[in-house]
N, C-alpha and C positions, 0 to 999 in steps of 0.2 A: 220553199223549194225542197223537194225531196233529195236525199243524199244520192250521189252517183256511185253506186257500189262497183261499177266496172273499173274505176280508176284505183280503187284500194288494192294494194299489193304491187302496184306498178312502180318502176323507178323513173326518175326524171332528173333534170339539171336545173338549178336555180338560175334564172335570167336576172333576177334582182334578189339580193341577199335578204334574209329574214332578220327581224330585230327582236326576236323572242316575244315576250309579252307586250313589247312596245309597238308592234305592228307587223303586218305580213310582208312577204316578198312575192315573187312570181316564179312559178315552176313550169317548165315545158315537159309534158309527159307523152310517151308513145302509147296511144290507145285508139281503139276502133279503126285500125288500119291507117292511122295518120298521127299527127301530133296536135295536142291541144294545150292551152295555157290555163292556169288556175292561180288564184291567190293562195299563197302557201304560208301557213302558220307553223311555228316550231316552238318548243319549250325554251330553247336557248338560241341566240343569234347564230346564223349560218351565213357564210360568205357567198357572193356571186360565184357561179361555176361549180358549187358543191353538188355532188351526186346525192340524191335523197330518195327515200322510200316513202310512198304515200301510205299512211297508217289509218286514216279516217277521212271520210267525206263529210263536210258540214252542209252540203247543198249550196245552191247559189254560186257554183263554180269556185268554192273555197274548200281547201283540203288541209289536213294536218300532216306534217312530214317530219322525218328524223334523218340525220346524216346516215349515209349508206356506203359501205365498201363491199363490193362483191367478194364473197369468201373464196370463190374459185380463182380469182386473180392471184391470191396468195400462193396457190398451188403451181401456177404457171410462171409467176414472176411478171405477169402482164399488169402494167399500171392502170389499165382500163381505157375505155373510150371516152375521151374528153369532149367529144362532139365539137 
């Protein structure tokens, strides 16, 4: 399967936490005018509900993610949208 480049650079929320190299979680990403879910891999375990940034698409509806904190929230004191 070809990588899905449209999802790279998008943020999302983990519906199921990742387990680092032990296995993927699941992430909901706003893309293409709606929301889609993908298997999410990360270098270190991340908890359910964590906001993440998609850094790479593996194809086959699998993505690599890292934990993400919107830097603009620090300027406004807004803790972010927890969806």
